[in-house]
TORKOL-683789 format. One line per 10 residues: number of its first residue (from 0); for each residue x, y, z of N, C-alpha, C. Coordinates in Angstrom, 3 decimals, decimal comma. Layout:
BEGIN
NUM	X:Y:Z:X:Y:Z:X:Y:Z  ...;
This chain:
BEGIN
0	0,682:-1,072:0,191:0,110:0,259:-0,049:1,110:1,249:0,000  0,781:2,078:-0,614:1,362:3,458:-0,716:1,170:4,553:-0,077  2,122:5,046:0,492:2,652:5,921:1,724:1,157:7,677:1,161  0,303:7,579:2,267:-0,746:8,854:1,379:0,280:10,080:1,980  1,725:9,879:2,221:1,953:11,176:3,130:1,554:11,961:3,966  2,394:13,058:4,502:1,714:13,984:5,554:0,536:14,467:5,856  -0,495:14,155:6,500:-2,335:14,375:6,186:-1,967:16,095:6,179  -2,842:16,368:5,403:-2,868:18,395:4,581:-4,192:18,890:5,480  -3,964:19,608:6,155:-5,025:20,341:7,107:-6,006:21,310:6,001  -6,494:20,570:5,168:-8,193:20,913:4,539:-8,884:21,807:5,341;
10	-8,836:22,554:6,533:-9,475:23,134:7,249:-9,036:24,594:7,175  -9,849:25,413:6,326:-9,456:27,603:6,472:-9,887:27,802:7,393  -9,107:29,208:8,360:-9,747:29,864:9,157:-11,180:30,098:8,768  -11,440:30,571:9,943:-13,027:31,149:9,428:-12,601:32,783:9,874  -13,863:33,511:8,675:-12,899:34,851:9,144:-14,239:35,962:9,561  -13,402:36,378:10,417:-13,977:36,588:11,832:-15,059:37,703:11,410  -16,266:37,389:11,589:-17,953:38,295:10,512:-17,456:39,907:10,496  -18,040:40,783:10,057:-17,582:42,011:10,012:-19,201:42,118:10,964  -19,283:43,013:12,144:-20,315:43,602:12,942:-21,295:44,552:11,929  -22,517:44,323:12,569:-23,746:44,490:11,460:-23,778:46,640:11,691;
20	-24,175:46,895:10,342:-24,037:48,083:10,812:-24,676:48,646:12,923  -25,316:47,703:12,627:-26,897:47,621:13,673:-26,083:47,697:14,946  -25,367:47,032:15,585:-24,407:47,302:15,844:-24,572:48,709:16,338  -24,075:49,584:15,948:-23,690:50,840:16,268:-24,838:52,308:15,893  -26,255:51,924:15,792:-27,553:52,607:15,843:-27,987:53,507:16,745  -27,224:53,204:18,628:-26,929:53,789:19,463:-26,116:54,708:19,327  -25,276:55,131:18,018:-23,775:55,911:18,213:-24,929:57,729:18,218  -23,782:58,433:19,290:-24,530:60,037:18,260:-24,106:60,523:17,174  -24,513:61,006:16,456:-24,130:60,888:14,157:-23,464:62,248:14,430  -21,664:62,195:14,975:-21,351:63,561:15,016:-21,222:64,458:14,044;
30	-21,391:65,595:14,224:-20,702:66,992:13,024:-19,134:67,031:12,510  -18,663:66,824:11,780:-17,348:66,415:11,673:-16,733:67,027:10,636  -17,137:68,380:11,242:-16,922:69,717:10,088:-15,820:70,548:10,358  -14,807:69,761:11,675:-14,269:70,843:12,103:-12,500:71,293:10,749  -12,108:70,400:10,550:-11,184:69,870:9,225:-10,050:69,494:10,280  -10,074:69,402:10,903:-9,001:68,427:12,218:-9,707:67,550:13,257  -8,831:66,138:13,246:-9,796:65,230:14,347:-9,367:66,258:15,103  -8,816:66,999:15,849:-8,901:67,424:17,408:-9,701:68,396:17,701  -10,316:69,174:16,301:-10,909:70,115:16,349:-12,512:69,455:16,712  -12,770:68,358:16,023:-14,005:67,543:15,997:-13,995:67,354:17,494;
40	-12,923:66,431:17,944:-12,831:66,509:19,295:-13,552:67,189:20,583  -12,860:67,904:20,162:-13,236:69,773:21,187:-14,464:70,169:20,859  -15,222:70,076:19,238:-16,514:70,317:18,888:-17,850:69,552:19,937  -16,785:68,648:20,386:-18,212:67,523:20,790:-19,294:67,818:22,311  -18,523:69,183:22,817:-19,474:70,061:23,223:-20,000:71,422:23,104  -21,181:71,816:22,807:-21,093:73,041:22,240:-22,250:73,986:23,262  -22,015:75,711:23,556:-22,901:76,153:23,934:-23,953:75,600:23,674  -24,920:75,509:22,744:-26,250:75,403:22,746:-26,747:73,911:21,951  -25,884:72,919:22,534:-26,242:71,610:22,063:-25,691:70,786:23,867  -26,309:69,620:23,573:-25,789:68,662:25,174:-24,195:68,435:24,944;
50	-23,412:67,473:26,063:-22,682:67,042:25,978:-22,563:65,455:24,842  -22,330:65,537:23,760:-22,324:63,875:22,749:-21,180:63,194:22,868  -20,620:63,263:24,429:-19,765:62,882:24,893:-20,270:61,771:25,910  -21,278:61,576:26,325:-22,338:60,533:27,376:-21,606:59,988:28,269  -21,204:58,742:27,123:-20,240:57,728:27,617:-19,124:57,282:26,901  -18,905:55,822:27,416:-17,229:56,074:26,223:-17,560:54,927:25,489  -19,100:54,531:24,858:-19,428:54,033:23,902:-19,590:55,634:23,257  -19,743:56,650:23,685:-19,915:57,455:22,509:-18,202:58,013:21,902  -17,604:57,966:22,580:-16,198:58,468:22,375:-15,381:57,222:21,601  -16,250:56,276:21,847:-15,242:55,597:20,862:-16,448:55,441:19,100;
60	-17,498:55,519:19,382:-18,646:56,010:18,046:-18,387:57,535:16,861  -17,109:57,896:18,198:-16,883:59,880:17,796:-15,758:58,402:16,626  -14,811:57,838:17,126:-13,452:57,523:16,598:-14,014:56,672:15,242  -14,818:55,792:15,118:-15,261:55,240:15,066:-15,918:56,395:13,038  -16,389:56,937:13,483:-17,252:57,791:12,534:-15,632:58,513:11,837  -14,665:58,637:12,841:-13,739:59,768:11,882:-12,646:59,471:11,399  -12,687:58,230:11,314:-12,356:57,485:10,175:-10,666:56,524:11,113  -10,889:56,527:12,027:-9,516:56,095:13,070:-9,756:54,609:13,651  -11,017:54,274:13,973:-11,182:52,830:14,212:-12,056:52,164:12,665  -11,716:50,751:12,725:-12,848:49,763:11,700:-13,791:49,604:13,055;
70	-14,854:49,154:12,086:-15,999:48,987:12,605:-15,570:47,846:13,634  -14,771:46,421:13,210:-14,140:45,173:14,260:-13,520:45,836:15,444  -12,691:47,106:15,149:-11,837:47,362:16,594:-12,483:48,500:17,711  -13,990:48,444:16,734:-14,740:49,497:17,596:-16,344:48,545:18,014  -16,524:47,799:18,166:-17,185:46,631:18,522:-15,898:45,903:19,640  -15,496:45,390:19,220:-14,375:44,980:20,023:-14,551:46,116:21,006  -13,791:47,923:21,777:-13,532:48,142:22,246:-14,907:48,293:23,205  -16,268:48,338:22,217:-17,554:48,587:22,799:-17,588:47,003:24,200  -17,449:46,161:23,875:-17,088:45,198:24,178:-16,171:44,606:25,392  -15,129:45,246:25,286:-13,962:45,203:26,554:-14,637:46,806:27,528;
80	-15,429:47,948:27,064:-15,665:48,509:28,259:-16,966:48,449:28,386  -17,689:47,496:27,980:-18,807:47,359:29,050:-18,344:46,178:29,959  -17,235:45,361:29,909:-16,918:44,719:30,754:-15,988:45,417:32,010  -15,836:46,546:32,273:-14,986:46,962:32,905:-16,122:49,048:32,829  -16,825:48,709:33,404:-17,398:49,868:33,425:-17,101:51,178:34,353  -16,136:50,859:35,784:-15,465:51,656:36,522:-14,878:52,352:35,164  -13,757:51,836:34,787:-12,287:51,859:33,882:-12,596:53,298:33,147  -14,035:52,133:32,637:-14,461:53,049:31,731:-15,262:54,777:31,692  -15,552:54,706:32,699:-16,108:55,690:33,745:-15,119:56,819:33,831  -13,854:56,251:34,195:-12,668:56,888:34,963:-11,405:57,730:33,106;
90	-12,114:56,604:32,015:-11,467:56,846:31,164:-12,059:58,322:30,798  -13,662:58,221:29,852:-14,757:59,591:30,008:-14,304:60,618:30,292  -14,616:60,585:31,704:-13,187:61,754:32,463:-12,059:62,545:31,705  -11,208:61,069:31,854:-10,296:61,917:31,403:-9,783:63,082:30,039  -11,088:61,928:28,778:-10,652:62,722:27,546:-11,465:64,523:27,948  -13,024:63,886:28,701:-13,027:65,500:29,564:-12,479:66,288:29,748  -11,660:66,295:30,252:-10,652:66,989:31,094:-10,105:67,619:29,548  -9,331:66,417:29,120:-8,649:66,746:27,678:-9,362:67,472:26,310  -10,294:67,178:26,974:-11,566:68,016:25,560:-11,305:69,541:25,765  -11,411:69,670:27,408:-12,263:71,044:27,868:-10,286:71,815:27,542;
100	-9,681:71,309:27,607:-7,980:71,613:27,817:-7,417:72,151:26,211  -7,740:71,321:25,548:-7,315:71,486:24,174:-8,505:72,756:23,765  -9,972:72,700:23,915:-10,474:73,670:23,408:-10,243:75,222:23,977  -9,690:74,758:24,620:-9,248:76,162:25,503:-7,711:77,056:25,309  -6,890:76,099:24,749:-5,826:75,943:24,199:-5,893:76,981:22,767  -6,850:75,796:22,003:-7,064:75,986:20,358:-8,397:77,599:20,218  -8,470:78,330:21,183:-9,412:79,388:21,287:-7,950:80,081:22,201  -7,007:80,428:22,490:-6,142:81,405:22,838:-5,287:81,439:21,395  -5,418:80,658:20,625:-4,586:80,342:19,564:-6,172:81,219:18,159  -6,907:81,565:18,771:-7,425:82,278:17,628:-7,427:83,771:18,331;
110	-7,410:83,550:19,712:-7,196:85,029:19,895:-5,568:85,784:19,744  -5,282:84,899:19,319:-3,763:84,805:19,147:-3,021:85,231:20,168  -3,379:84,697:21,513:-2,901:84,341:23,079:-1,578:83,309:23,105  -1,254:83,284:24,869:-0,418:82,300:24,581:-1,169:81,424:25,614  -1,239:80,170:25,155:-1,901:79,672:26,687:-1,623:79,640:27,947  -2,747:78,569:28,307:-2,401:78,108:30,333:-1,651:77,250:30,193  -0,417:77,491:30,574:0,295:76,304:31,034:-0,061:75,165:31,229  -1,207:75,371:32,455:-1,772:74,165:33,245:-2,277:73,398:31,660  -2,889:74,384:30,934:-3,981:72,970:29,296:-2,917:72,603:29,222  -1,379:73,083:28,563:-0,588:72,549:27,831:0,152:71,760:28,634;
120	0,345:71,821:30,297:0,630:70,635:30,689:-0,123:68,946:30,992  -1,236:69,426:30,467:-2,514:68,141:30,464:-1,878:67,943:29,023  -1,896:68,749:28,023:-1,840:68,089:26,682:-0,624:67,199:26,880  0,330:67,995:27,387:1,446:67,266:26,862:1,586:65,966:28,080  1,331:65,666:29,125:1,530:64,568:29,719:0,898:63,370:29,482  -0,266:63,741:27,642:-1,446:63,103:27,074:-0,072:62,648:25,874  0,764:63,538:25,719:1,176:63,196:24,175:2,201:62,230:24,728  2,533:62,554:25,645:4,175:61,545:25,755:3,468:60,446:25,852  2,336:59,701:26,072:2,307:58,656:25,996:1,898:57,720:24,578  1,419:59,250:24,184:1,222:59,055:22,887:1,726:58,566:21,531;
130	2,809:59,329:21,807:4,850:58,833:21,198:5,289:58,735:21,594  5,060:57,877:22,673:5,949:56,289:23,276:5,724:54,934:22,975  3,946:55,400:22,065:3,544:54,349:21,102:3,344:54,667:19,928  4,190:55,158:19,339:4,538:55,500:17,906:5,596:55,254:16,944  5,796:54,537:15,975:6,856:53,836:15,169:6,544:54,605:14,310  8,443:54,113:13,124:7,981:54,699:12,178:8,079:53,424:11,096  7,333:53,601:9,605:7,316:52,391:9,563:7,541:52,558:8,008  7,637:51,188:7,364:7,720:51,739:5,447:6,419:50,766:4,635  5,919:52,374:3,932:4,345:51,738:3,359:4,829:51,903:2,201  4,454:50,887:1,362:4,499:51,251:-0,343:5,895:52,213:-0,741;
140	6,761:52,047:-0,191:7,637:52,688:0,046:8,484:54,153:0,513  7,123:54,744:1,418:7,057:55,907:1,861:7,436:55,356:3,377  7,384:57,001:4,077:7,647:56,308:5,967:6,485:57,217:5,965  5,836:56,148:7,273:4,540:56,892:7,793:4,355:56,193:9,634  3,910:57,132:10,246:4,000:56,963:11,795:2,877:55,436:11,596  3,294:54,744:11,988:1,951:53,588:12,960:2,150:53,502:14,313  0,469:53,177:15,060:0,508:53,238:16,056:1,256:51,605:16,346  1,644:50,805:16,915:2,761:50,461:17,612:1,603:49,071:18,869  1,506:47,983:17,746:0,593:47,250:18,346:-1,378:47,470:17,788  -1,309:48,774:17,123:-2,659:49,701:17,311:-3,383:49,864:18,570;
150	-4,703:49,849:17,857:-5,281:51,304:18,987:-6,567:49,734:19,664  -5,698:48,954:20,080:-6,604:48,468:20,604:-6,933:47,696:21,731  -7,092:49,167:22,840:-7,644:48,990:24,177:-8,297:50,987:24,176  -9,003:50,879:25,044:-9,672:52,098:25,202:-8,700:53,150:25,620  -7,959:52,527:26,166:-6,959:53,890:26,875:-6,305:54,600:25,639  -5,528:53,721:24,110:-5,369:54,468:23,144:-6,225:54,966:22,425  -7,527:55,544:22,875:-8,425:56,104:21,256:-7,756:58,147:21,915  -7,238:58,219:22,983:-6,678:59,688:22,505:-5,530:59,807:22,463  -4,794:58,787:22,101:-3,161:58,959:20,954:-3,326:59,355:19,765  -4,730:59,263:18,812:-4,133:60,245:17,928:-5,299:61,519:18,204;
160	-5,798:61,976:19,201:-6,532:62,514:19,061:-5,402:64,136:19,360  -4,172:63,682:20,242:-3,464:64,576:21,405:-2,257:64,683:19,359  -2,221:63,453:19,171:-0,840:63,989:18,382:-2,063:64,946:16,862  -3,327:64,782:16,572:-3,587:65,727:15,715:-3,451:66,897:16,362  -3,431:67,667:18,132:-3,685:68,603:18,349:-2,077:69,086:17,995  -0,704:68,107:18,250:0,390:68,890:18,220:0,551:68,295:17,301  0,440:67,772:15,771:0,214:68,508:14,869:0,656:69,978:13,996  -1,375:69,591:14,664:-2,330:71,335:13,951:-1,030:72,328:14,335  -0,935:72,388:15,823:0,027:73,398:16,740:1,266:73,163:15,932  1,842:72,501:16,127:3,092:72,673:15,159:2,997:73,435:13,432;
170	1,941:73,520:13,044:2,470:73,822:11,546:1,163:74,984:11,972  1,948:75,649:10,158:0,821:77,457:10,139:-0,992:77,201:10,077  -1,173:75,789:9,682:-2,189:75,825:9,590:-3,093:75,997:10,637  -3,036:76,752:12,155:-3,168:76,839:13,267:-3,330:78,448:12,997  -2,766:79,523:12,455:-3,506:80,682:11,687:-5,054:80,133:11,609  -5,456:79,116:10,601:-6,419:79,185:10,456:-7,556:78,914:10,817  -7,556:78,584:12,362:-8,301:78,192:13,172:-8,726:79,622:13,496  -10,054:78,743:13,104:-11,408:79,751:13,642:-12,590:79,479:15,199  -13,277:80,844:15,236:-14,365:80,202:15,457:-15,752:80,108:15,144  -16,434:79,739:15,562:-18,171:80,345:14,551:-18,511:80,950:15,198;
180	-18,982:82,001:14,077:-19,689:83,351:14,275:-20,689:83,553:14,361  -21,363:82,522:14,423:-22,804:82,221:14,926:-22,742:83,130:16,790  -24,074:83,283:17,281:-24,227:84,306:18,219:-24,012:82,523:19,862  -24,683:81,674:19,098:-25,297:80,439:19,873:-24,232:79,512:19,633  -22,776:79,432:18,451:-22,272:78,100:18,834:-20,946:79,166:19,343  -19,891:78,056:19,542:-18,582:78,750:20,004:-17,559:77,236:19,391  -18,020:76,465:18,584:-17,561:75,741:18,127:-16,376:76,044:16,930  -15,312:75,514:16,983:-14,271:75,679:16,402:-13,547:74,816:14,730  -13,387:75,630:13,597:-12,800:74,467:12,420:-11,621:75,335:12,112  -10,820:75,285:10,753:-9,824:75,513:10,325:-10,226:76,509:8,787;
190	-10,505:77,009:8,971:-10,976:77,832:7,121:-10,002:77,835:6,942  -9,875:76,954:5,290:-9,104:76,956:4,400:-10,391:77,731:2,772  -10,533:77,951:3,906:-10,967:78,613:1,688:-9,820:79,571:1,291  -10,466:80,188:0,239:-9,439:80,984:-0,548:-9,119:82,171:0,136  -9,570:82,871:0,801:-9,531:83,418:1,527:-9,679:84,358:2,619  -9,827:83,216:3,477:-9,780:83,249:4,251:-11,456:83,714:5,050  -11,713:83,921:4,564:-13,519:84,541:4,953:-14,694:83,014:5,811  -14,366:82,099:5,671:-15,377:80,829:6,446:-16,294:81,954:8,322  -16,627:81,947:7,703:-17,676:82,258:9,516:-17,960:81,568:9,888  -18,402:80,122:9,184:-19,702:79,281:10,280:-18,950:78,139:10,488;
200	-19,911:77,382:11,218:-18,662:75,946:11,751:-19,149:74,910:10,790  -20,638:74,895:10,154:-21,116:74,654:8,665:-21,918:75,361:8,414  -22,116:75,342:7,201:-23,102:76,571:6,131:-24,298:75,294:6,697  -24,730:74,425:6,215:-26,043:73,054:7,573:-26,766:73,523:8,408  -25,891:73,728:9,522:-26,521:74,952:10,603:-25,962:76,015:10,907  -24,934:76,174:11,478:-24,914:77,753:12,005:-25,113:78,793:10,725  -24,765:78,431:8,909:-24,830:79,500:8,057:-25,790:79,871:7,800  -26,962:78,218:7,806:-27,985:78,596:7,321:-28,624:79,702:8,110  -28,348:78,866:9,363:-29,657:79,632:10,447:-29,539:81,770:9,762  -28,429:81,455:9,603:-27,307:83,031:9,844:-28,203:83,717:8,491;
210	-28,110:82,472:7,702:-28,664:83,505:6,325:-30,188:84,161:6,399  -30,873:82,243:7,042:-32,593:82,672:7,060:-32,759:83,808:7,858  -32,083:84,576:9,162:-31,707:86,046:9,836:-31,982:86,560:9,162  -31,067:86,372:8,297:-30,564:87,772:7,519:-31,885:88,699:6,548  -32,785:87,234:5,826:-33,546:87,141:5,100:-34,707:87,446:5,589  -34,911:87,511:7,028:-35,738:88,048:7,662:-36,081:89,358:8,386  -34,844:89,674:8,355:-34,143:90,476:8,981:-34,881:92,407:7,722  -34,183:91,348:6,723:-34,609:92,624:5,436:-35,686:92,421:5,449  -36,967:91,593:4,952:-37,837:91,868:4,888:-38,312:92,410:5,739  -38,402:92,671:7,019:-38,759:93,224:8,591:-38,774:95,096:8,145;
220	-37,974:94,478:8,008:-36,934:96,877:7,102:-37,517:97,121:5,902  -38,357:96,321:5,084:-39,041:96,115:3,564:-40,040:96,239:4,025  -40,488:95,676:5,185:-41,802:95,855:4,884:-42,683:96,796:6,098  -41,148:97,806:6,847:-41,723:98,433:7,377:-42,178:100,260:7,127  -41,897:100,430:5,792:-42,066:101,923:5,252:-43,630:101,564:4,864  -43,634:99,974:3,987:-45,191:100,392:3,302:-46,203:100,861:4,934  -46,096:100,311:6,072:-46,574:99,678:7,406:-47,021:101,099:7,362  -45,979:102,075:7,642:-45,877:103,143:8,251:-46,263:103,905:7,286  -46,864:104,244:6,507:-47,364:104,535:5,012:-48,650:104,910:5,535  -48,827:103,028:5,066:-50,741:102,859:5,197:-50,665:103,504:6,486;
230	-50,454:103,558:8,019:-50,656:104,000:9,337:-50,641:105,882:9,017  -50,027:106,200:8,218:-50,334:107,649:7,839:-50,815:108,092:6,888  -51,808:107,324:6,767:-52,174:108,095:5,172:-53,948:107,263:6,131  -53,734:106,101:6,802:-55,348:106,162:8,052:-55,032:107,470:8,495  -54,641:107,513:9,162:-53,994:109,132:10,270:-55,251:110,431:9,408  -54,577:110,171:8,415:-54,779:111,158:7,399:-56,320:111,242:7,467  -56,277:110,488:6,596:-58,302:110,359:5,968:-59,827:110,833:7,295  -58,360:109,962:8,509:-59,571:110,688:9,501:-59,484:111,766:10,207;
């Protein structure tokens, strides 16, 4: 009888199923109009809107919608957060402290002022951890930064945010940081318009509301003389 040779494993690995979009139906749909990840993160709390980072699930959702987390990684991190609620709450509190510091730093840049040393200390502390976990790799013949081991733990979520903030502050682009001109909004955005004249965080929201108010005011002023003339004629007739 012929030797059949070594046994061959004909089983192929089962691919990890892609999470269903329904798993993310509870995410808040973030407005990502800031032009940089760090500005969008700072905008997750506004003057006229509620806090959109209500739980660590929201922070994971923000990162997924911003494109720095794949769906399967986001699903994994949601599972990890659910298993350790106390750690999730502590990380959320840390994220909110960072968010507040970033907003104040960028607001100071808008006003051409020096940011608070306390806020810079907080950013630098987070940045030290993030930079310690980056490495240079070659991708397609080009060098690129990569997160060592990937963003696989909930605490890793702040790393891309602080790296984004540092990159923006070190670049000339920081001179294009603006605050929304709407009186009920203070969201930040990067003005990349040709003549640097952008006023609103988003034309879909604040810009459209401002246009509607101006239109209403023009109509009111246009109608005012006719009402005055009508009242005068009525009085003369009597």
